[in-house]
C-alpha positions in Angstrom: 15.9 -12.2 -2.3 13.9 -14.1 -4.8 10.9 -12.5 -6.5 7.6 -14.3 -6.2 6.3 -16.3 -8.0 9.3 -18.4 -9.0 7.5 -21.0 -11.2 8.6 -20.6 -14.8 10.9 -18.2 -16.7 8.0 -17.6 -19.2 5.8 -15.9 -16.7 5.0 -12.3 -17.4 5.6 -10.4 -14.2 3.4 -7.4 -13.3 4.5 -4.4 -11.2 2.4 -3.0 -8.5 1.8 0.1 -6.5 1.0 -1.2 -3.0 -0.9 1.3 -0.9 -1.5 1.5 2.8 -5.1 2.6 3.5 -5.4 5.0 6.4 -3.3 8.1 6.1 -2.3 7.3 2.5 -5.2 6.3 0.3 -7.7 8.2 2.6 -7.2 10.8 5.2 -6.2 9.4 8.6 -9.0 8.8 11.1 -8.0 6.5 14.0 -10.1 3.3 13.8 -12.2 4.6 10.9 -15.2 2.4 10.5 -17.9 4.3 8.6 -18.0 5.2 4.9 -19.0 8.8 5.8 -15.6 9.2 7.6 -13.8 8.6 4.3 -12.1 11.5 2.7 -9.7 11.3 -0.3 -6.4 13.3 -0.1 -6.1 16.2 -2.6 -5.2 15.0 -6.2 -4.9 11.4 -5.0 -7.4 10.2 -7.6 -5.5 11.8 -10.5 -2.2 10.4 -9.2 -3.5 6.8 -9.0 -4.9 7.1 -12.4 -1.4 8.0 -13.7 0.1 5.0 -11.9 -2.6 2.8 -13.3 -2.0 4.1 -16.8 1.7 3.4 -16.4 0.9 -0.3 -16.0 1.0 -0.7 -12.3 -1.5 -2.8 -10.4 -3.1 -0.9 -7.5 -3.3 -3.1 -4.4 -4.3 -2.0 -0.9 -2.4 -3.6 2.1 -4.0 -2.7 5.4 -3.9 -3.6 9.1 -7.3 -3.3 10.6 -6.7 -4.1 14.3 -10.0 -2.4 15.1 -11.7 -5.7 14.1 -9.5 -7.8 16.4 -10.1 -5.2 19.2 -13.9 -5.5 18.7 -14.4 -1.8 17.6 -16.0 -2.7 14.3 -16.6 -5.8 12.1 -15.1 -7.1 8.9 -18.5 -6.2 7.3 -17.8 -2.6 8.3 -14.4 -2.8 6.7 -15.9 -4.1 3.5 -18.5 -1.3 3.4 -15.7 1.3 3.8 -13.7 -0.5 1.0 -16.6 -0.5 -1.3 -17.1 3.2 -0.7 -13.4 3.9 -1.3 -13.8 2.0 -4.6 -16.7 4.2 -5.6 -14.9 7.4 -4.7 -11.8 6.5 -6.7 -13.9 5.1 -9.6 -14.9 8.7 -10.3 -11.3 9.3 -11.4 -11.3 6.1 -13.5 -9.2 4.3 -10.9 -9.9 0.7 -10.0 -8.1 -1.4 -7.3 -6.9 -4.8 -8.3 -7.0 -6.3 -4.8 -7.3 -5.5 -1.1 -5.4 -7.5 1.6 -6.6 -7.0 5.1 -5.1 -8.2 8.4 -8.0 -8.0 10.9 -6.1 -9.4 13.9 -5.4 -7.9 17.3 -1.6 -7.1 17.6 -1.4 -9.6 20.5 -2.7 -12.4 18.2 0.8 -12.8 16.9 -0.6 -13.5 13.4 1.7 -13.9 10.5 0.0 -11.4 8.3 0.1 -8.1 10.3 2.5 -5.5 8.9 5.5 -5.2 9.4 5.3 -8.8 8.3 5.7 -8.9 4.5 3.2 -11.8 4.2 0.3 -9.7 2.6 2.8 -8.4 0.0 4.1 -11.8 -0.8 0.6 -13.3 -1.1 -0.3 -10.5 -3.5 2.8 -11.1 -5.5 2.0 -14.8 -5.8 -1.6 -14.2 -6.7 -1.0 -11.5 -9.3 2.4 -12.5 -10.6 4.1 -9.4 -9.3 7.8 -8.7 -9.4 8.3 -7.2 -6.0 11.6 -5.6 -6.9 9.9 -3.6 -9.6 7.1 -2.5 -7.3 6.6 0.3 -4.7 4.8 0.4 -1.4 3.4 3.7 -0.2 2.9 4.0 3.5 2.8 6.4 6.4 3.9 4.1 9.3 7.2 2.3 10.2 5.4 -1.0 9.8 4.6 -0.2 6.1 8.3 0.7 5.4 9.5 -2.4 7.1 7.1 -4.7 5.3 8.2 -3.2 2.0 11.9 -3.7 2.8 11.3 -7.3 4.0 9.4 -8.1 0.8 12.2 -6.6 -1.4 9.8 -3.9 -2.5 10.7 -0.2 -2.8 9.4 1.7 0.3 7.9 5.1 -0.1 7.0 7.3 2.9 4.3 10.0 2.6 4.1 12.7 5.2 0.3 12.5 5.6 -1.4 10.4 8.3 1.4 9.3 10.7 4.1 10.1 8.2 5.6 13.1 10.0 6.1 11.1 13.1 7.5 8.2 11.1 9.9 10.5 9.3 11.6 11.5 12.6 12.2 7.8 13.3 13.6 6.5 10.0 17.1 7.9 10.3 18.2 4.5 11.5 16.7 2.7 8.5 19.3 0.7 6.5 17.6 1.3 3.1 17.3 4.7 1.7 13.6 5.5 1.8 12.0 7.9 -0.7 9.9 10.6 1.1 7.1 12.6 -0.5 4.8 15.2 1.0 1.6 13.4 -0.2 0.4 10.6 -2.4 0.0 12.7 -5.5 3.7 13.7 -5.4 4.7 10.0 -5.9 3.9 10.2 -9.6 7.4 11.6 -10.0 8.6 8.0 -9.6 6.7 6.6 -12.5 9.3 7.6 -15.1 12.0 6.7 -12.7 10.6 3.1 -12.6 10.7 3.0 -16.4 14.3 4.3 -16.5 15.3 1.8 -13.9 13.9 -1.1 -15.9 15.5 0.0 -19.1 18.9 0.8 -17.4 
């Protein structure tokens, strides 16, 4: 599969750590809609700082079907995201972008994970080599979106991760599994080795 973008051979490609939001970046609360519900996982701030220092763009990729279902508005989502930014800023972490699918699952939109569209859009916008990038998620749709985008899928066992873990035996691609977000920093040097190899 071709990496995006495909314009010129002189383009410098970035690498990214794509992150699902609920259950990965923040503790899982079904249909979370208020900043006061946000809680960061243990050591997540320090871990993302390490990824950022290693040269990875940090990009959030999230389905927010609660908007399409009428549970909360896009403004509510934005308030939550600005609070997440503030909380992670305390660790010196800044996110490069956020991609949100606000649609109801029945809308049959093209952006909702497991579609790889949000990853591909992010790759085009930020000149990201998807094959050099990782996507950390807790749901089957995250892993499938990563695989379909030619990005390295990582499953964390927080949020819905335990349940997902039981169901990935049939996955064709070997998926790396970590107990929590902070454990993924083990992959940083692996990524360096892989690029040099």
